[in-house]
C-alpha positions in Angstrom: -123.7 17.9 -49.7 -121.0 17.9 -47.1 -120.8 20.6 -44.4 -117.6 21.5 -42.7 -117.5 22.0 -38.9 -118.2 25.8 -39.0 -121.1 25.3 -41.4 -122.5 22.5 -39.2 -122.4 24.8 -36.2 -124.3 27.6 -38.0 -126.9 25.0 -39.2 -127.3 23.6 -35.7 -127.8 27.1 -34.2 -130.2 28.0 -37.0 -132.4 24.9 -36.3 -132.3 25.6 -32.6 -133.3 29.2 -33.2 -136.2 28.2 -35.5 -137.5 25.7 -32.9 -137.2 28.3 -30.1 -139.0 30.9 -32.2 -141.9 28.6 -33.0 -142.2 27.5 -29.4 -142.2 31.1 -28.2 -144.8 32.1 -30.7 -147.1 29.1 -29.8 -146.7 29.3 -26.0 -146.9 33.1 -25.4 -149.5 34.7 -27.7 -148.9 38.4 -27.1 -147.9 41.1 -29.6 -144.5 41.6 -28.0 -143.5 38.0 -28.0 -144.9 37.5 -31.5 -142.6 40.1 -32.8 -139.6 38.7 -30.8 -140.3 35.2 -32.2 -140.5 36.7 -35.7 -137.1 38.3 -35.2 -135.6 35.0 -33.9 -137.0 33.1 -36.8 -135.7 35.6 -39.4 -132.2 35.6 -37.9 -132.2 31.8 -37.6 -133.3 31.2 -41.2 -130.8 33.8 -42.6 -127.8 33.0 -40.4 -128.4 29.3 -39.8 -130.0 27.9 -43.0 -129.5 30.2 -46.0 -125.9 31.2 -45.2 -124.3 27.8 -44.4 -126.2 25.8 -47.0 -126.6 28.2 -50.0 -124.5 31.3 -49.6 -121.3 30.1 -48.0 -120.6 27.1 -50.3 -121.3 29.2 -53.4 -118.9 31.9 -52.3 -116.3 29.4 -51.1 -116.3 27.5 -54.4 -115.1 30.4 -56.5 -113.1 32.7 -54.2 -109.4 32.6 -53.6 -108.5 33.1 -49.9 -105.2 34.2 -48.4 -104.4 30.6 -47.1 -104.3 29.3 -50.7 -101.7 32.0 -51.7 -99.6 31.0 -48.6 -99.9 27.3 -49.6 -98.7 28.0 -53.2 -95.9 30.1 -51.8 -94.9 27.2 -49.6 -95.0 24.7 -52.5 -93.0 27.0 -54.7 -90.4 27.7 -52.1 -89.8 24.0 -51.3 -89.8 23.1 -55.0 -86.7 25.3 -55.7 -84.6 22.6 -54.1 -85.9 19.8 -56.4 -87.0 17.6 -53.5 -88.8 14.2 -53.9 -92.5 14.7 -55.0 -93.7 13.4 -51.6 -91.9 16.3 -49.9 -94.1 18.8 -51.6 -97.2 17.3 -50.2 -95.7 16.5 -46.8 -94.5 20.0 -45.9 -98.0 21.6 -46.4 -99.9 18.8 -44.8 -98.0 18.4 -41.5 -99.1 20.4 -38.4 -102.3 21.4 -40.2 -100.8 24.8 -40.9 -103.5 25.5 -43.5 -106.8 24.3 -41.9 -108.8 24.2 -45.1 -106.1 22.7 -47.3 -103.7 20.7 -45.1 -106.1 17.7 -44.7 -106.5 17.5 -48.5 -102.8 17.5 -49.1 -102.3 15.0 -46.3 -104.8 12.7 -48.1 -102.8 13.0 -51.3 -99.5 12.4 -49.4 -100.9 9.2 -47.8 -102.3 7.9 -51.1 -99.0 8.4 -52.8 -96.7 7.3 -49.9 -98.7 4.5 -48.2 -101.3 3.2 -50.6 -99.3 2.7 -53.7 -100.9 5.3 -55.9 -98.8 7.6 -58.1 -99.0 11.3 -57.1 -100.6 12.3 -60.3 -103.3 9.7 -59.7 -103.7 10.8 -56.0 -104.1 14.4 -57.2 -106.8 13.4 -59.6 -108.7 11.2 -57.1 -108.7 13.8 -54.3 -109.5 16.6 -56.7 -112.7 15.0 -57.7 -113.9 15.1 -54.0 -112.9 18.8 -53.5 -115.8 21.3 -53.5 -113.6 24.4 -54.0 -113.5 25.1 -57.7 -110.1 26.9 -57.6 -108.4 24.1 -55.7 -110.0 21.4 -57.9 -108.6 23.1 -61.0 -105.2 23.5 -59.4 -105.0 19.8 -58.5 -106.0 18.9 -62.0 -103.3 21.0 -63.5 -100.7 19.8 -61.0 -101.6 16.2 -61.8 -100.9 16.8 -65.5 -97.6 18.5 -64.8 -96.5 15.7 -62.5 -97.5 13.0 -65.0 -95.7 14.5 -68.0 -92.6 15.5 -66.0 -92.8 19.3 -66.6 -90.8 21.7 -64.5 -92.8 21.8 -61.2 -91.0 25.0 -60.0 -91.9 27.0 -63.1 -95.5 25.7 -62.9 -95.9 26.7 -59.3 -94.3 30.1 -60.0 -96.8 30.8 -62.7 -99.7 29.5 -60.5 -98.7 31.7 -57.6 -98.4 34.8 -59.8 -101.9 34.1 -61.3 -103.5 33.3 -58.0 -102.1 36.4 -56.4 -103.5 38.6 -59.1 -106.9 37.0 -58.7 -106.6 37.4 -54.9 -105.7 41.1 -55.2 -108.7 41.7 -57.5 -111.1 39.9 -55.2 -109.8 41.6 -52.1 -110.2 45.0 -53.6 -113.7 44.1 -54.8 -114.5 42.9 -51.2 -113.2 46.2 -49.8 -115.5 48.1 -52.1 -118.5 45.9 -51.2 -117.6 46.3 -47.5 -117.4 50.0 -47.8 -121.0 50.1 -49.2 -122.2 47.7 -46.5 -120.6 49.8 -43.8 -122.4 52.9 -45.2 -125.7 51.0 -45.0 -124.9 50.0 -41.4 -124.2 53.6 -40.3 -127.3 54.8 -42.1 -129.3 52.2 -40.3 -128.0 53.5 -37.0 -129.3 57.0 -37.9 -132.6 55.7 -39.2 -133.2 53.4 -36.2 -133.0 56.2 -33.6 -135.5 58.4 -35.5 -137.8 55.4 -35.9 -137.5 54.8 -32.2 -138.2 58.4 -31.4 -141.4 58.3 -33.5 -142.5 55.1 -31.8 -142.0 56.6 -28.3 -143.8 59.9 -29.2 -146.7 58.0 -30.7 -147.0 55.6 -27.8 -147.0 58.5 -25.3 -149.4 60.9 -27.0 -151.8 58.4 -28.4 -152.5 56.1 -25.6 -149.9 53.4 -26.0 -148.8 51.2 -23.2 -145.4 50.0 -22.0 -145.6 46.9 -24.2 -145.5 49.1 -27.3 -142.4 50.9 -25.9 -140.8 47.5 -25.1 -141.6 46.2 -28.5 -140.1 49.4 -30.2 -136.8 49.1 -28.3 -136.6 45.3 -28.9 -137.3 45.7 -32.6 -134.7 48.4 -33.1 -132.0 46.6 -31.1 -132.7 43.3 -32.9 -132.6 45.0 -36.3 -129.2 46.5 -35.6 -128.0 43.2 -34.1 -129.0 41.2 -37.1 -127.2 43.6 -39.5 -124.1 43.5 -37.2 -124.3 39.7 -37.3 -124.4 39.7 -41.1 -121.4 42.1 -41.1 -119.5 39.7 -38.8 -120.3 36.7 -41.0 -119.5 38.3 -44.4 -116.4 40.4 -43.6 -113.4 38.1 -44.2 -110.9 37.2 -41.5 -107.5 38.8 -41.8 -104.2 37.0 -41.1 -102.9 39.4 -38.4 -102.2 37.9 -34.9 -100.7 34.5 -34.2 -101.6 32.3 -31.3 -98.1 30.9 -30.5 -96.9 30.4 -27.0 -95.5 31.9 -24.9 -97.8 34.9 -25.0 -96.7 38.3 -23.7 -97.7 39.3 -20.1 -99.7 42.1 -21.7 -102.4 39.5 -22.7 -102.9 38.4 -19.1 -102.9 42.0 -17.9 -105.5 43.0 -20.5 -107.8 40.1 -19.4 -107.5 40.8 -15.7 -108.0 44.5 -16.0 -111.0 44.3 -18.4 -112.8 41.7 -16.2 -112.0 43.5 -12.9 -113.2 46.9 -14.3 -116.4 45.4 -15.8 -117.3 43.7 -12.5 -116.5 46.8 -10.5 -118.8 49.0 -12.6 -121.5 46.3 -12.7 -121.6 46.4 -8.9 -121.6 50.2 -8.9 -124.6 50.2 -11.3 -126.4 47.7 -9.3 -125.8 49.7 -6.1 -127.2 52.9 -7.6 -130.2 50.9 -8.9 -130.9 49.4 -5.4 -130.5 52.8 -3.8 -132.9 54.4 -6.3 -130.1 56.8 -7.3 -130.2 56.2 -11.0 -130.7 59.2 -13.3 -129.6 60.0 -16.8 -126.9 62.2 -15.3 -125.5 59.5 -12.9 -125.7 56.8 -15.6 -123.8 59.1 -18.0 -121.1 59.8 -15.4 -120.8 56.0 -14.7 -120.5 55.1 -18.4 -117.8 57.8 -18.9 -115.8 56.5 -15.9 -116.3 52.9 -17.1 -115.0 53.8 -20.6 -112.1 55.8 -19.2 -110.9 52.8 -17.1 -111.5 50.3 -19.9 -109.2 52.5 -22.1 -106.2 51.1 -20.1 -106.6 47.5 -21.2 -107.7 48.7 -24.6 -104.5 50.8 -25.0 -102.4 47.8 -24.0 -104.1 45.7 -26.7 -103.5 48.5 -29.2 -99.8 48.4 -28.2 -99.6 44.8 -29.3 -101.4 45.7 -32.5 -98.9 48.5 -33.2 -96.1 46.1 -32.6 -97.4 43.7 -35.2 -98.0 46.5 -37.7 -94.4 47.7 -37.2 -93.1 44.1 -37.6 -95.0 43.6 -40.8 -93.6 46.8 -42.2 -90.0 45.8 -41.7 -90.2 42.0 -42.1 -90.0 42.0 -46.0 -86.8 44.0 -45.9 -85.3 41.6 -43.3 -86.2 38.4 -45.0 -84.9 39.5 -48.4 -81.6 40.7 -47.0 -81.2 37.7 -44.6 -81.8 35.3 -47.5 -79.0 36.9 -49.5 -76.6 36.7 -46.5 -77.6 33.1 -45.8 -76.9 32.0 -49.4 -73.4 33.5 -49.1 -72.8 32.3 -45.5 -75.0 29.2 -44.8 -75.0 29.6 -41.1 -78.0 31.1 -39.2 -76.1 33.1 -36.7 -73.4 34.4 -39.0 -75.9 35.4 -41.7 -78.0 37.2 -39.0 -75.1 39.2 -37.5 -75.0 41.9 -40.2 -78.7 42.5 -39.8 -78.2 43.6 -36.2 -76.7 46.8 -37.4 -79.6 47.7 -39.7 -82.5 49.8 -38.4 -85.6 47.5 -38.6 -87.9 49.2 -36.1 -89.2 47.0 -33.3 -88.0 43.9 -35.2 -84.4 44.9 -34.2 -84.8 43.9 -30.6 -86.4 40.6 -31.6 -83.5 39.8 -34.0 -81.1 40.4 -31.1 -82.9 37.8 -29.0 -82.8 35.4 -32.0 -79.1 35.9 -32.4 -78.5 35.3 -28.7 -80.4 32.0 -28.9 -78.5 30.9 -32.0 -75.2 31.7 -30.5 -76.1 29.7 -27.4 -76.6 26.6 -29.4 -80.4 26.5 -29.4 -81.9 24.5 -32.2 -82.5 26.9 -35.1 -86.1 25.6 -35.7 -86.9 26.3 -32.0 -85.2 29.7 -32.2 -87.1 30.8 -35.3 -90.4 29.6 -33.7 -89.7 31.7 -30.6 -89.0 34.6 -32.8 -92.3 34.2 -34.5 -94.0 34.1 -31.1 -92.3 37.4 -30.1 -93.4 39.1 -33.3 -97.1 38.1 -32.6 -97.5 38.5 -36.4 -99.4 35.7 -38.2 -97.8 36.7 -41.5 -94.3 36.5 -39.9 -95.1 33.1 -38.5 -96.3 31.7 -41.8 -93.5 33.0 -43.9 -90.9 32.0 -41.4 -92.3 28.4 -41.5 -92.0 28.5 -45.3 -88.4 29.8 -45.0 -87.4 27.1 -42.5 -88.8 24.3 -44.8 -87.0 25.8 -47.8 -83.7 25.7 -45.9 -84.4 22.1 -44.7 -85.2 20.9 -48.3 -82.2 22.7 -49.8 -84.1 25.3 -51.7 -82.7 28.4 -53.5 -82.7 30.8 -50.5 -82.1 34.1 -52.3 -84.9 33.4 -54.8 -87.3 32.3 -52.1 -86.4 35.3 -49.9 -87.2 37.7 -52.7 -90.5 35.9 -53.5 -91.6 35.9 -49.8 -90.7 39.5 -49.5 -92.9 40.4 -52.6 -95.7 38.2 -51.3 -95.5 39.8 -47.9 -95.6 43.3 -49.3 -98.7 42.4 -51.4 -100.6 41.2 -48.3 -99.6 44.2 -46.2 -100.5 46.7 -49.1 -104.0 45.2 -49.4 -104.4 45.4 -45.6 -103.6 49.1 -45.7 -106.4 49.6 -48.2 -108.8 47.8 -45.9 -107.5 49.9 -42.9 -108.5 53.1 -44.7 -112.1 51.9 -45.1 -112.1 50.6 -41.5 -110.8 53.9 -40.0 -113.4 55.9 -41.9 -116.1 53.5 -40.5 -114.6 53.7 -37.0 -114.6 57.5 -36.9 -118.1 57.7 -38.4 -119.4 55.2 -35.8 -118.0 57.2 -32.9 -119.9 60.3 -34.2 -123.0 58.3 -34.9 -123.0 56.7 -31.4 -122.9 60.1 -29.7 -125.6 61.5 -32.0 -128.1 58.6 -31.6 -127.6 58.6 -27.8 -128.3 62.4 -27.6 -131.4 62.0 -29.7 -132.6 59.0 -27.8 -132.0 60.6 -24.4 -133.5 63.9 -25.6 -136.8 62.2 -26.6 -136.9 60.1 -23.4 -136.2 63.1 -21.2 -138.8 65.1 -23.2 -141.4 62.5 -22.4 -140.4 62.6 -18.8 -140.8 66.4 -18.8 -144.2 66.2 -20.4 -145.2 63.5 -18.0 -144.3 65.8 -15.0 -146.1 68.8 -16.6 -149.2 66.8 -17.4 -149.3 65.2 -13.9 -149.8 68.6 -12.5 -152.6 69.3 -15.0 -154.4 66.0 -14.5 -157.1 67.3 -12.3 -158.3 69.7 -14.9 -158.3 67.2 -17.8 -161.1 64.6 -18.1 -159.9 61.1 -17.3 -161.0 59.5 -20.5 -159.2 62.2 -22.6 -156.1 62.0 -20.4 -155.8 58.2 -20.8 -156.3 58.3 -24.6 -154.2 61.3 -25.5 -151.3 61.3 -23.1 -150.1 57.7 -22.5 -150.9 57.5 -18.8 -150.0 53.8 -18.8 -146.4 54.4 -19.6 -143.8 54.3 -16.8 -141.2 57.0 -17.4 -138.8 55.1 -15.2 -139.0 52.1 -17.5 -138.5 54.3 -20.5 -135.3 55.6 -18.8 -134.1 52.0 -18.3 -134.9 51.1 -21.9 -133.1 54.2 -23.2 -130.0 53.2 -21.1 -130.1 49.6 -22.3 -130.4 50.8 -25.9 -127.5 53.1 -25.6 -125.3 50.4 -24.0 -126.4 47.8 -26.5 -125.6 50.0 -29.5 -122.1 50.8 -28.0 -121.5 47.0 -27.6 -122.6 46.1 -31.1 -120.7 49.0 -32.7 -117.5 48.0 -30.8 -117.9 44.4 -32.1 -118.5 45.6 -35.6 -115.4 48.0 -35.6 -113.3 45.2 -34.2 -114.4 42.8 -36.9 -113.9 45.2 -39.7 -110.5 46.5 -38.6 -107.5 44.2 -39.0 -106.0 43.8 -35.6 -105.8 41.9 -32.4 -109.0 40.5 -30.9 -108.5 42.3 -27.6 -108.6 45.7 -29.3 -112.3 45.4 -28.8 -111.8 47.0 -25.3 -110.2 50.0 -27.0 -113.2 50.6 -29.3 -115.7 49.8 -26.6 -114.0 52.3 -24.1 -114.3 55.2 -26.6 -117.9 54.3 -27.5 -118.8 54.1 -23.8 -117.3 57.6 -23.2 -119.2 58.9 -26.3 -122.4 57.2 -24.9 -122.0 58.7 -21.4 -121.3 62.2 -22.9 -124.3 61.8 -25.2 -126.5 60.9 -22.2 -125.4 63.9 -20.2 -125.6 66.2 -23.3 -129.2 65.0 -24.1 -130.3 65.5 -20.5 -128.7 69.0 -20.4 -130.4 70.0 -23.6 -133.8 69.0 -22.6 -133.5 70.5 -19.2 -132.4 73.8 -20.6 -135.3 73.8 -23.2 -137.9 72.8 -20.6 -136.7 75.3 -18.0 -136.7 78.0 -20.7 -140.2 77.0 -21.7 -141.4 77.1 -18.1 -139.8 80.4 -17.5 -141.5 81.8 -20.6 -144.9 80.5 -19.4 -144.3 82.0 -16.0 -143.5 85.4 -17.5 -146.7 85.2 -19.6 -148.8 84.5 -16.5 
């Protein structure tokens, strides 16, 4: 069995994790490290062995991904010009534009062009080595069509229509499964904090020590982390943002601001810790301020995301209309000029830049590539590449424009369905983050209050009873630190999960993280305020009774 590069990385990390877990278990024989080593072993076996060897190949062999639909669109568009057979395989193999498929078609191209095989033979030979069932069957059918001389364009049109229908069905099924899994994730967040509260109360009132508290926090955080990792692995990647250069200045600004703000607040937290000025209230204020400042780079990233969404809404209209103009007037600049008068949202300004470049004699291929970079849209980049190759190979522009427009609308429509699920998950997670932080801080502060009350009563309680019943070995300061780490860790994991589930730019992580930090800080302050109010009311009532 052959593993690709990503699967090999997962397998290597899994083996390393298993070895680390075994060494940790054998070297440090304590309850805490036994549980930690068990968590490491479980995560390594699931993520490093079961997933890359058994689960991923099985899923990959039967599913149709977006890249395969783009590849078929590319082949169909070029085939409308009746080019030589070698051109069909050449256009999709160069530049490695389809990472999973381009190397396969490059091999077919070399066998047919350089090694003397016919292209039907090359398709059959390469198809036998392919592990993906869908691609294997497609190459087999393509080999037959090429060998008997059938209409390749009509064959590819039928294949694209069929594969798109399969892709839509699978995508919707994936969204339904994702919706269920996200519900499990949010339920786990709620369950984890109540489980943690029970552990803390049991440890405090029944003679536990700090190792039990540490074990409880480590277990809960690791559980949430493993589920978040599974979510990250299983949720499919969306074709959204391209990586073309030059990148907007906003990317550099986002990087600089996020790093500078994080370093500043890390120093501030360290200063408060060294000065022994940390309290739930000061930590809450610090997290709110951290989140508020992080909102700035997050908002910039969201601006790029909104640009791409706007481009993707208007691009199908543009490509369909432009292709009609170009077929009538086969000149890039002249065909583009009427489109400058049409309202196309944020795409209008980009088209004006494209028109200026074309009028100044810049190579059309370079001009279109620069346009794709300005849109930042991965869909626009891919379909513009298909459109350019169609023009170069003399394809039927109007037909191709209509086909691309329909394909584009299909992908964007499916993305909207996913966004609905993602937005529901996002809002639910914000609420859950605030709630679990309030409960966690409430319980931690309750223990702190009981500790203070019991300290004043210690002289009247026998030592053996006090030690057994009231957790005298537990440091309340350490509990406060653990509660803070837990709150921050859940905010970080939830931000990563939302960013993975939501189609968008990678740097939008800072936007979600900023909101979760504000919710965390507010939850810490609210939990501290609630317990202070309750304890003060209780003490006041006891005073009145006395």
